C-alpha positions as CSV (number, residue, x, y, z in Angstrom):
1,M,114.1,123.1,114.0
2,E,114.8,120.0,116.3
3,P,112.2,119.9,118.9
4,R,114.9,120.1,121.5
5,Y,115.9,123.5,120.3
6,G,112.4,124.8,119.4
7,L,111.0,124.4,122.6
8,L,114.1,125.7,124.1
9,L,113.5,128.8,122.0
10,L,110.0,128.3,123.0
11,S,110.8,128.8,127.1
12,F,112.9,131.5,126.2
13,T,110.2,133.4,124.3
14,A,108.2,133.5,127.8
15,T,110.3,134.2,130.1
16,F,110.7,137.0,127.2
17,V,107.0,138.5,127.0
18,G,107.2,138.2,131.0
19,F,110.1,140.9,131.1
20,V,108.1,142.9,128.2
21,A,105.2,142.7,130.6
22,S,107.0,144.1,133.7
23,R,108.5,146.7,131.4
24,F,105.3,147.5,129.8
25,W,103.9,148.0,133.3
26,R,106.7,150.3,134.0
27,I,105.7,153.0,131.6
28,T,101.8,152.2,132.9
29,T,102.8,153.4,136.3
30,L,105.0,156.2,135.1
31,M,102.2,157.3,132.8
32,L,99.8,156.9,135.9
33,H,102.1,158.9,138.4
34,R,102.4,161.8,136.1
35,I,98.5,162.0,135.6
36,Y,98.5,161.7,139.5
37,S,100.9,164.1,140.8
38,T,100.1,167.5,141.4
39,P,101.9,170.4,143.9
40,D,98.5,170.6,145.2
41,P,98.3,169.5,149.0
42,R,96.8,165.8,149.0
43,D,95.9,163.6,151.8
44,A,98.0,160.3,152.8
45,L,96.1,157.8,150.6
46,H,97.1,160.3,147.5
47,H,100.5,159.9,148.2
48,Q,100.6,156.0,149.3
49,R,98.8,155.5,145.8
50,Q,102.2,158.0,144.3
51,G,104.3,156.0,146.1
52,A,103.0,152.4,145.4
53,L,102.7,153.7,141.6
54,R,106.9,155.0,141.5
55,N,108.0,151.4,143.4
56,S,105.9,149.3,141.2
57,L,107.6,146.0,140.4
58,S,105.3,144.3,138.1
59,A,101.3,144.5,137.6
60,T,100.5,141.7,140.2
61,S,102.4,143.4,143.0
62,T,100.7,146.6,142.3
63,L,97.0,144.9,142.2
64,W,97.7,143.5,145.7
65,T,98.9,146.6,147.0
66,F,95.9,148.5,145.7
67,L,93.6,146.4,147.2
68,Q,95.1,146.7,150.2
69,L,94.7,150.3,150.0
70,A,91.3,150.0,148.9
71,W,90.8,148.0,152.1
72,C,92.1,149.8,155.0
73,W,90.9,153.1,153.3
74,R,87.6,151.9,152.8
75,R,85.8,153.3,156.1
76,A,88.3,156.7,155.9
77,E,87.8,158.0,153.1
78,N,84.3,158.1,150.5
79,S,86.4,158.4,147.7
80,W,88.4,154.8,148.3
81,L,87.2,152.7,145.7
82,A,87.5,155.8,142.6
83,R,90.5,156.8,143.5
84,T,91.9,152.9,143.6
85,L,89.9,151.3,141.3
86,P,91.6,152.7,137.6
87,T,94.8,151.7,138.6
88,I,93.5,148.0,139.9
89,I,91.5,147.6,136.5
90,S,94.7,149.0,134.9
91,A,96.6,146.0,136.7
92,A,94.2,143.0,136.1
93,S,94.0,143.9,133.0
94,A,97.7,144.2,132.0
95,F,98.1,140.9,134.1
96,C,95.6,138.9,132.2
97,V,96.6,140.4,128.8
98,F,100.5,139.5,129.4
99,T,99.2,136.0,130.9
100,I,97.0,135.3,127.7
101,A,100.5,136.4,125.4
102,G,102.6,134.4,127.3
103,G,100.4,131.4,126.9
104,F,100.5,132.1,123.2
105,T,103.8,131.8,122.6
106,S,103.3,128.0,121.9
107,S,100.6,128.8,119.1
108,I,104.5,130.4,117.5
109,S,105.8,127.1,117.0
110,S,102.8,124.7,114.9
111,G,103.6,121.7,116.9
112,I,105.8,118.6,116.5
113,G,105.2,116.9,113.4
114,N,103.7,119.7,111.6
115,D,104.9,121.9,108.1
116,V,109.1,121.6,108.0
117,L,111.2,122.8,104.3
118,I,112.9,120.2,102.5
119,R,116.0,121.1,102.2
120,G,116.5,121.2,98.2
121,S,120.3,120.4,97.4
122,Q,119.6,117.7,94.9
123,C,116.3,119.5,93.4
124,G,115.5,118.5,89.8
125,T,113.6,117.0,87.5
126,L,114.2,113.3,86.0
127,N,114.1,113.0,82.2
128,S,112.3,110.0,81.8
129,W,112.1,110.2,77.9
130,S,116.0,108.6,77.4
131,E,115.4,105.3,76.1
132,S,119.4,103.5,76.3
133,V,119.0,100.3,77.2
134,E,121.2,101.3,80.3
135,S,118.7,104.2,81.5
136,L,115.8,102.0,81.1
137,A,117.8,99.6,83.8
138,I,118.2,102.6,86.0
139,M,114.7,104.4,85.7
140,N,112.8,100.8,85.5
141,P,113.7,100.1,89.0
142,W,112.3,103.8,89.9
143,F,110.0,104.0,88.1
144,S,108.3,100.9,89.6
145,Q,108.8,101.9,93.0
146,N,106.9,105.3,92.8
147,I,104.7,103.1,91.6
148,N,103.8,100.2,94.5
149,N,104.8,103.6,97.1
150,A,101.3,105.3,95.1
151,A,99.3,102.5,95.6
152,N,100.1,101.8,99.2
153,Y,99.7,105.0,100.0
154,A,96.2,105.5,98.6
155,Q,95.4,101.9,100.2
156,Q,95.8,103.5,103.6
157,C,95.3,106.9,103.8
158,Y,92.8,107.1,100.5
159,S,90.5,104.2,101.0
160,A,88.1,104.1,103.9
161,N,88.9,100.3,104.5
162,T,92.6,101.6,105.4
163,T,94.5,99.1,108.0
164,G,95.8,102.5,109.8
165,N,99.8,100.8,109.3
166,L,101.2,103.3,106.9
167,N,102.1,107.0,108.3
168,C,99.6,109.6,105.8
169,G,101.2,112.3,108.0
170,T,103.7,112.9,105.5
171,F,102.6,115.1,103.0
172,V,100.8,118.6,103.9
173,R,97.5,117.0,102.9
174,S,96.7,113.6,104.2
175,R,94.9,113.2,100.6
176,L,93.6,115.5,97.8
177,Q,89.5,115.8,97.6
178,F,87.9,115.1,94.4
179,N,83.8,114.5,93.9
180,P,82.3,111.3,92.3
181,V,79.2,111.1,90.3
182,L,78.6,107.8,89.7
183,N,75.7,108.5,87.2
184,A,77.6,110.1,84.7
185,S,76.7,110.0,80.9
186,C,78.6,108.4,78.4
187,P,82.4,110.2,77.5
188,F,82.1,109.3,74.0
189,N,79.4,108.8,71.2
190,D,76.4,107.0,73.4
191,T,76.1,103.8,70.7
192,I,79.7,102.7,72.3
193,C,78.8,102.5,76.1
194,S,77.7,99.7,77.5
195,S,75.5,102.9,79.7
196,N,74.6,105.9,79.0
197,D,73.5,107.0,82.4
198,S,75.4,104.6,85.3
199,N,79.2,106.2,84.1
200,L,81.6,107.8,86.5
201,L,82.9,111.2,86.8
202,L,85.9,112.4,89.0
203,D,87.0,115.4,89.2
204,S,89.9,116.3,91.6
205,G,88.9,120.3,91.4
206,F,91.1,123.3,91.6
207,I,94.4,121.7,93.5
208,S,96.7,125.1,94.6
209,S,100.2,124.3,94.9
210,D,99.9,125.0,98.5
211,D,97.8,121.6,98.7
212,F,101.1,120.3,96.8
213,G,103.3,122.0,99.6
214,L,104.5,124.6,97.7
215,N,105.3,126.9,100.0
216,L,105.2,130.0,97.3
217,P,103.4,133.6,97.8
218,S,99.5,134.1,96.5
219,S,101.1,136.1,93.5
220,Q,102.8,132.8,92.5
221,R,100.7,130.2,93.0
222,M,99.1,127.7,90.5
223,F,96.2,125.8,90.1
224,Y,96.1,122.3,89.0
225,R,93.0,120.7,87.8
226,E,92.3,116.8,86.6
227,L,88.9,114.5,85.5
228,I,88.7,111.5,84.2
229,H,85.5,110.3,82.8
230,C,85.0,106.3,82.4
231,A,82.6,103.7,81.1
232,P,82.3,100.3,80.4
233,L,82.4,100.1,76.3
234,R,79.8,97.3,74.3
235,T,81.8,94.5,72.6
236,D,79.3,93.4,70.1
237,G,80.1,94.7,66.6
238,F,83.9,95.7,67.8
239,V,84.8,91.9,68.5
240,K,86.0,88.7,66.3
241,N,87.4,85.0,67.1
242,V,90.4,84.3,65.3
243,S,92.1,81.0,64.7
244,T,96.1,80.1,64.7
245,K,98.4,77.2,65.0
246,Y,99.0,78.1,68.0
247,D,95.6,78.5,70.0
248,N,91.7,80.4,69.3
249,Y,91.8,84.3,69.8
250,T,89.9,87.2,70.8
251,R,90.3,90.3,68.8
252,Y,88.6,93.6,69.7
253,S,88.4,96.6,67.4
254,Y,88.4,99.8,68.8
255,G,90.6,101.3,66.4
256,D,94.3,100.2,64.3
257,W,97.3,99.4,66.4
258,A,99.9,102.2,65.9
259,G,103.4,102.0,65.4
260,P,105.8,99.8,63.1
261,A,103.9,96.7,63.2
262,S,100.3,98.2,63.3
263,H,97.6,96.1,62.5
264,N,93.4,96.6,62.0
265,W,92.8,95.5,65.3
266,T,93.7,96.6,69.1
267,Y,93.4,94.0,71.8
268,E,93.9,90.6,71.4
269,V,94.0,87.4,73.9
270,E,93.1,84.0,74.2
271,D,89.3,83.3,73.8
272,L,87.2,82.3,76.9
273,N,87.5,78.5,75.9
274,A,91.4,78.9,76.2
275,Q,91.4,80.7,79.2
276,Y,89.7,78.3,81.2
277,R,90.1,75.3,79.8
278,R,93.5,74.8,82.2
279,Q,90.2,75.1,84.9
280,A,88.6,72.3,83.0
281,D,91.4,70.3,82.7
282,N,92.5,70.5,86.1
283,P,90.2,70.5,89.4
284,N,92.6,72.2,91.3
285,H,91.3,75.5,90.6
286,G,93.7,77.1,92.5
287,T,96.3,77.6,90.2
288,T,95.1,80.6,88.4
289,K,97.4,83.6,88.6
290,G,94.1,85.8,88.5
291,L,92.7,88.5,86.5
292,S,94.7,90.4,83.2
293,L,94.5,93.6,82.8
294,I,96.0,95.9,80.5
295,A,96.2,99.7,79.7
296,L,96.1,101.2,76.5
297,Y,96.3,104.8,75.7
298,V,95.9,107.5,73.1
299,R,97.1,111.2,73.5
300,T,95.4,114.3,71.9
301,A,97.6,116.9,70.6
302,N,95.8,120.0,68.8
303,G,92.6,118.3,68.7
304,T,93.7,115.2,66.9
305,V,95.4,111.6,67.4
306,W,99.2,112.2,68.4
307,D,100.4,109.0,66.9
308,D,104.0,109.4,68.0
309,D,102.8,109.0,71.6
310,S,100.2,106.9,70.9
311,E,99.1,103.1,71.1
312,F,96.3,102.7,69.0
313,L,93.9,105.0,66.5
314,P,90.9,104.8,68.1
315,I,87.3,104.7,65.9
316,P,85.5,107.7,65.4
317,Q,82.6,106.5,68.2
318,L,85.9,106.2,70.9
319,S,87.9,109.9,69.5
320,V,87.9,112.7,71.6
321,P,89.6,115.9,70.4
322,D,89.4,117.6,73.8
323,G,91.2,114.9,76.4
324,D,93.5,111.8,76.0
325,L,92.1,107.8,76.2
326,T,92.6,104.7,78.2
327,V,91.2,101.7,77.4
328,A,91.5,98.7,79.9
329,F,91.0,95.2,78.6
330,L,89.9,93.0,82.1
331,S,90.4,89.3,81.1
332,G,88.9,86.7,83.4
333,N,92.1,84.3,83.0
334,G,90.7,81.3,84.9
335,V,89.2,83.0,88.0
336,L,85.6,82.3,88.7
337,Y,83.1,83.9,90.9
338,L,81.4,82.9,93.8
339,N,78.8,85.1,92.7
340,Q,76.9,86.0,89.9
341,T,78.6,89.3,89.5
342,V,76.3,91.7,87.1
343,D,78.7,94.7,87.4
344,P,79.2,96.0,83.9
345,W,83.1,95.4,83.7
346,Y,83.5,92.4,85.2
347,R,80.5,90.5,83.7
348,G,80.7,87.0,86.0
349,T,77.4,86.1,85.2
350,N,77.3,82.5,82.8
351,P,77.7,79.4,84.9
352,S,81.1,77.8,84.5
353,R,81.6,74.7,86.7
354,V,79.6,73.1,89.9
355,V,81.9,72.1,93.0
356,H,81.2,70.7,96.3
357,Y,83.5,71.8,99.0
358,R,83.9,69.5,102.1
359,G,81.7,70.4,104.8
360,L,79.4,72.9,103.0
361,D,76.5,71.3,102.0
362,G,75.1,71.1,98.5
363,N,77.6,71.9,95.5
364,I,78.1,75.5,94.5
365,T,77.6,77.1,91.6
366,L,81.0,79.2,90.2
367,Y,80.2,81.5,87.6
368,G,83.1,82.6,84.9
369,P,82.9,86.2,82.4
370,E,80.8,87.0,79.6
371,E,84.0,88.5,77.5
372,A,87.3,87.2,76.7
373,A,88.3,90.4,77.3
374,S,86.0,93.1,78.8
375,P,87.1,97.1,77.8
376,L,86.6,99.9,79.7
377,G,87.3,103.3,78.4
378,C,88.4,106.6,80.5
379,V,88.9,110.2,78.7
380,Q,91.4,112.1,80.8
381,R,91.3,116.0,80.8
382,Y,93.7,118.5,82.4
383,Q,93.6,122.3,83.2
384,Y,96.3,124.8,84.4
385,C,95.3,128.3,86.1
386,N,97.4,131.1,87.5
387,A,97.2,132.6,91.0
388,L,94.5,135.1,89.3
389,K,92.5,131.8,88.6
390,E,93.0,132.5,84.8
391,C,92.9,129.3,83.5
392,G,93.7,127.7,80.5
393,S,91.1,125.1,78.9
394,L,90.4,122.0,79.8
395,A,91.9,119.5,77.2
396,S,94.1,116.8,77.2
397,W,97.5,117.4,78.2
398,H,99.0,118.8,75.5
399,D,96.6,120.7,74.7
400,A,96.1,122.3,78.5
401,L,99.5,122.9,78.8
402,T,99.7,125.0,75.2
403,S,96.6,126.6,76.1
404,A,97.4,128.2,79.4
405,S,101.0,129.3,78.4
406,T,100.5,132.4,77.6
407,L,99.3,132.7,81.4
408,F,102.5,132.1,82.3
409,D,104.9,134.0,79.7
410,Q,105.3,131.6,77.6
411,T,104.0,130.6,74.0
412,P,102.6,127.5,72.9
413,H,106.0,127.0,71.2
414,D,107.7,127.6,74.4
415,I,106.0,124.6,75.8
416,E,106.7,121.8,73.5
417,W,110.7,123.1,73.2
418,S,111.4,124.8,77.0
419,T,114.2,123.9,78.6
420,E,116.0,125.0,82.4
421,T,118.4,127.1,79.9
422,S,116.0,128.4,77.4
423,P,115.8,132.6,77.5
424,R,112.3,132.4,77.5
425,L,111.9,131.1,80.9
426,N,111.6,134.2,83.2
427,A,110.5,133.9,87.0
428,V,107.2,133.0,85.9
429,A,107.5,130.4,83.2
430,S,110.4,128.8,85.2
431,R,108.2,127.8,87.8
432,F,104.8,126.7,85.8
433,Y,107.4,124.5,83.8
434,M,108.6,122.9,86.9
435,F,104.9,122.6,88.2
436,E,103.4,121.2,84.9
437,S,106.8,119.0,84.9
438,I,106.8,118.0,88.2
439,L,103.0,116.7,87.8
440,N,103.9,115.2,84.3
441,S,106.5,113.1,86.2
442,A,104.0,110.9,88.1
443,S,102.6,108.0,87.3
444,D,99.2,108.2,84.9
445,L,96.7,106.6,85.2
446,S,97.8,103.7,82.8
447,D,100.7,103.5,84.3
448,F,99.0,101.4,87.3
449,P,97.1,98.6,85.6
450,N,99.6,98.1,83.4
451,S,102.5,97.5,86.1
452,L,100.1,96.5,89.2
453,G,97.8,94.4,87.2
454,S,95.0,92.9,89.0
455,S,96.8,94.2,92.0
456,S,95.6,97.7,90.9
457,L,91.6,96.6,91.3
458,L,90.4,96.5,94.8
459,S,88.6,93.7,93.6
460,A,91.7,92.0,94.9
461,Q,91.1,92.0,98.0
462,Q,88.1,89.3,97.7
463,Y,90.2,87.0,95.4
464,T,92.4,83.9,96.5
465,Q,93.3,80.4,95.2
466,G,91.4,81.5,91.6
467,L,87.7,81.9,93.4
468,M,86.5,85.6,93.3
469,G,84.2,86.7,96.1
470,P,81.4,88.8,96.2
471,L,81.6,92.4,94.0
472,A,79.6,95.4,94.1
473,D,77.3,96.1,91.5
474,N,79.7,98.9,90.8
475,Q,82.5,97.3,91.1
476,W,84.5,99.0,88.1
477,Q,83.8,102.6,89.7
478,L,85.1,101.1,92.8
479,D,88.2,100.2,91.2
480,V,88.9,103.0,89.0
481,S,88.4,105.3,91.9
482,H,91.3,103.5,93.3
483,W,93.6,104.1,90.1
484,F,92.5,107.7,90.1
485,A,93.6,107.7,94.0
486,M,96.7,106.2,93.3
487,R,97.4,109.0,90.3
488,M,96.7,111.9,93.4
489,A,98.9,109.9,95.9
490,S,101.7,109.4,93.5
491,M,101.3,113.3,92.3
492,Q,101.9,114.4,95.8
493,A,104.7,112.5,96.0
494,A,106.6,114.2,93.0
495,F,106.8,117.0,94.5
496,V,108.6,115.8,97.2
497,D,110.9,113.6,95.5
498,T,111.5,116.7,92.8
499,A,112.9,118.8,95.8
500,H,114.1,116.2,97.6
501,G,116.2,115.0,94.7
502,P,116.8,111.0,93.6
503,R,118.0,109.0,96.6
504,D,119.9,106.6,94.3
505,E,123.1,108.5,93.0
506,S,122.8,106.5,90.1
507,L,119.9,108.6,88.9
508,L,122.0,112.2,88.9
509,P,123.1,111.7,85.2
510,Y,119.3,111.9,84.3
511,M,118.1,115.0,86.2
512,S,117.5,118.1,84.8
513,K,118.8,120.6,87.2
514,A,116.7,123.4,88.7
515,N,117.7,127.2,87.6
516,K,117.8,129.4,90.4
517,Y,113.7,130.4,90.0
518,Q,113.0,126.2,90.3
519,Q,115.8,126.0,92.9
520,T,113.4,128.4,95.2
521,M,110.6,125.8,94.9
522,C,112.5,123.2,95.7
523,D,113.4,125.1,98.7
524,N,110.4,126.0,100.1
525,Q,108.4,123.1,99.4
526,K,107.2,121.1,102.5
527,I,106.5,118.0,104.5
528,L,105.1,117.3,107.8
529,S,108.0,115.3,110.4
530,T,108.0,114.7,113.7
531,D,112.0,114.9,113.6
532,Y,111.6,118.8,113.7
533,M,109.7,121.8,115.1
534,S,107.8,124.3,112.7
535,L,108.2,128.0,113.3
536,S,105.7,130.9,112.5
537,L,108.8,133.7,111.6
538,F,106.0,135.9,111.2
539,G,105.8,135.1,115.5
540,L,108.9,135.5,116.2
541,Y,109.5,138.2,114.6
542,F,106.0,139.9,116.0
543,T,106.9,138.9,119.5
544,Y,110.3,140.4,119.4
545,A,110.3,143.7,117.5
546,T,107.1,144.6,119.4
547,G,108.8,143.3,123.0
548,I,111.9,144.9,122.0
549,I,109.9,148.5,121.4
550,V,108.6,148.5,124.7
551,I,111.9,147.5,126.3
552,L,113.3,150.5,124.5
553,V,110.7,152.8,125.4
554,S,110.9,151.8,129.2
555,Y,114.2,152.1,129.3
556,I,114.7,155.9,127.4
557,V,111.7,157.3,128.7
558,E,113.3,158.5,132.2
559,P,116.4,159.8,131.2
560,L,114.3,161.4,128.1
561,L,112.4,163.1,131.1
562,S,115.3,164.0,133.0
563,F,117.3,165.4,130.2
564,W,114.0,167.6,129.2
565,Y,113.9,168.5,133.5
566,A,117.3,169.8,133.4
567,H,117.7,171.6,130.1
568,R,114.0,172.9,130.2
569,K,112.1,172.5,133.7
570,Y,110.0,170.6,131.7
571,E,107.0,169.6,134.1
572,E,108.9,170.5,137.2
573,Y,106.8,169.2,140.1
574,K,105.9,165.5,138.1
575,Y,109.8,164.6,137.6
576,L,110.4,165.8,141.3
577,E,107.7,163.7,142.6
578,W,108.7,160.9,140.6
579,A,112.3,161.1,141.7
580,A,111.3,161.5,145.4
581,N,108.9,158.9,145.6
582,S,111.9,155.7,144.7
583,T,112.2,153.7,147.6
584,L,115.9,154.9,148.1
585,Q,114.7,158.5,147.9
586,L,112.0,157.8,150.6
587,Q,114.9,155.8,152.6
588,R,116.8,159.0,152.4
589,L,113.5,161.6,153.5
590,A,112.8,159.1,156.7
591,Y,116.9,159.7,157.8
592,Q,116.5,162.8,157.6
593,G,113.6,163.2,159.5
594,L,115.3,161.9,161.8
595,G,118.3,164.7,161.5
596,S,120.9,162.4,159.9
597,E,123.3,164.6,157.5
598,K,122.8,166.6,154.3
599,W,122.7,164.2,151.3
600,S,123.1,164.2,147.6
601,N,121.7,163.1,144.5
602,Y,118.4,164.3,145.4
603,T,117.0,163.3,142.1
604,D,119.1,160.4,141.0
605,D,118.0,157.0,141.6
606,I,120.9,156.6,144.4
607,P,121.1,159.0,146.9
608,K,124.3,159.1,148.9
609,T,125.8,160.6,151.9
610,R,129.3,161.5,152.8
611,P,131.9,158.1,153.3
612,G,132.0,156.3,156.5
613,Y,128.7,158.2,158.2
614,F,126.5,156.3,160.5
615,L,122.8,156.4,160.3
616,A,120.2,156.4,162.7
617,D,118.4,153.7,163.9
618,L,115.8,153.6,161.5
619,A,113.9,150.6,163.1
620,R,113.6,151.3,166.5
621,A,113.2,155.5,166.1
622,Y,109.4,155.4,166.3
623,P,108.5,153.3,169.0
624,P,105.7,150.3,168.3
625,G,102.4,150.1,170.4
626,E,101.9,154.2,170.5
627,D,98.4,155.9,169.9
628,D,97.9,155.8,165.5
629,D,96.5,159.0,166.0
630,E,99.0,160.9,167.9
631,I,102.3,162.2,166.6
632,Q,104.9,161.1,167.6
633,E,108.4,163.3,167.8
634,A,111.4,161.3,168.2
635,K,114.5,162.5,169.1
636,P,117.4,161.3,166.4
637,T,120.5,159.5,167.9
638,I,123.3,159.7,165.9
639,Q,125.8,157.3,165.9
640,T,129.2,158.1,164.6
641,N,132.8,155.6,164.6
642,N,135.5,157.4,166.8
643,T,137.5,158.5,163.5
644,A,134.8,160.9,162.0
645,S,132.1,162.9,164.1
646,P,130.1,166.0,161.9
647,S,131.3,169.3,163.1
648,T,129.2,171.9,164.3
649,S,129.1,173.1,160.2
650,D,128.6,169.7,159.4
651,A,125.3,169.7,162.0
652,S,123.9,172.8,160.4
653,A,124.1,171.5,157.0
654,T,122.6,168.6,158.1
655,Q,119.7,170.7,158.6
656,S,119.8,172.5,156.4
657,G,119.6,169.6,154.0
658,A,117.0,168.2,155.7
659,E,115.2,171.3,155.2
660,Q,115.7,171.4,152.0
661,S,114.6,167.7,151.4
662,R,111.2,168.1,152.5
663,G,110.7,170.8,149.7
664,A,108.2,173.1,151.9
665,S,108.1,176.1,154.0
666,T,106.7,176.3,157.5
667,D,103.4,177.8,155.8
668,S,102.9,175.0,154.1
669,V,103.4,172.1,156.7
670,S,100.6,174.3,158.5
671,A,98.6,173.8,155.2
672,V,98.9,170.5,155.8
673,S,97.4,169.9,158.6
674,E,93.9,171.1,157.3
675,P,91.6,169.0,156.1
676,A,93.3,168.1,152.2
677,P,91.5,167.7,149.1
678,Q,90.6,164.5,147.0
679,D,91.7,163.6,143.6
């Protein structure tokens, strides 16, 4: 809802609560009046209390009236406090409760800039498997933009050194937490890791669909977990220098290259001399383009390498049957380090050049890397759970899905071949298929180094003009953690983008439209926005439903008591006293006490005389200044108009009506003159 309409609704709700408070107090005063009502003779305090309760407009007015009653009768009545305090407490309590309730109407809104739902009119997932030239020309810009957006968001919202230029208040969680272990074991065979006790393990823990912004019932929630385990790799025994007619190269053999142009090595790069020859020949070292970075991946299915979706076939030391594999190669590409860098991935420890900078005393030694391409291996594992926290295996992407399929009314075969039109995709299966498809559409760990190159590294912040500034001894762990943060940011964005639909209409032909169950997920995708106000439907329904019930009861109870009195004479005296104590009925009694003519409608809200009849001057009927203890006997002065004067019979009727209105015999009047019993 737009803020202006939301604020208007909140203002109206606060006013509504105030009206409900007045009607609730009406019910309360009716109950108290009937509790205190009795036909036995009572003193003035009793009748003043009854009159105040009958004509109370609000808890605050009643509170003030009863405080006045208590003060005025404090010396005349020993039980004045006991007879006024219950009503004082009731009025004060009602006032406090409804004042607090009115204040809490603002909590119906979670505020501007909080949860709002996306209008998922273009809901669907993009089919990124199309390999036509036309589709690549359309998909690549979209893919590149998503990666850059994830990188920017991770830099601003996941980093401790953020500049704060980017708004981190779009997703329902500004960041997804993950737990780092900086001294993890080797994720591969111990013989291939540079260290067996200083590696990196990052675990996202179980991320709820609610954390991604899906506003689903608790019984429909899904959980996702992702874990990466990385280590710099040894190169001795896996590296070979080769010469061609073009240049000298270094080859790394961690498995045969897969595909039509297969060969028995994994990665080939210019050797160190070739990479730094330009620096030796050119004193202007600022011409370098920076570090070179590439990542190769291996996918696992059913515990073995998935050849069709892998870039190389890993050697046994790197084979991981329960996870996917990524190996990233980092090359110096002419970059020199200002300090010796002992980080096991950068390995910038070789003295390379001695230079002299203008303005500095002495020479500076610059360092180069030990390896032409330093390898870093990472294992990725995934896991899915249903709302009952029943989970599939922590395994590769493919095996994690198939192992969890039975938890979501599917089979492993359905997972591999399911489409949005599959008859097996019931509500549960449809939601899970949508959930995993969105996660699969997010950028993978290898996408960031391959698309952004060295810009995906946090070390890029230390690089300028061919020189790399001081790096931490565990810089590689910081870099991989940054990749993982980009991965988390990409998943967050994927849910929002899927619900919103592509902003570029050229992508629409490549979309898989959502079925009715998946459309419900898109319609319940939350984001944070300053353009709308989010309101609690439960809060609104509860406030208005409860208020309407109170209002209806307050307006029904009096007619209901009137009906019971008319047909069954139910609690006759209590009803008659309630009617007689109303403001206009008390006014009638006052005029009848001055000898006015007979009235009608004694038990209605509005008593009446005959039309055109003028009443006595009530304001001057009891002259001020007389002794309060002396009973005054005022003689009525009846004013009439020239066209109508009461006849003898009318006067008799008036007198008879007055006596009837008093509702007591001469004996009862005599009884009142005696000391009255107290409540």
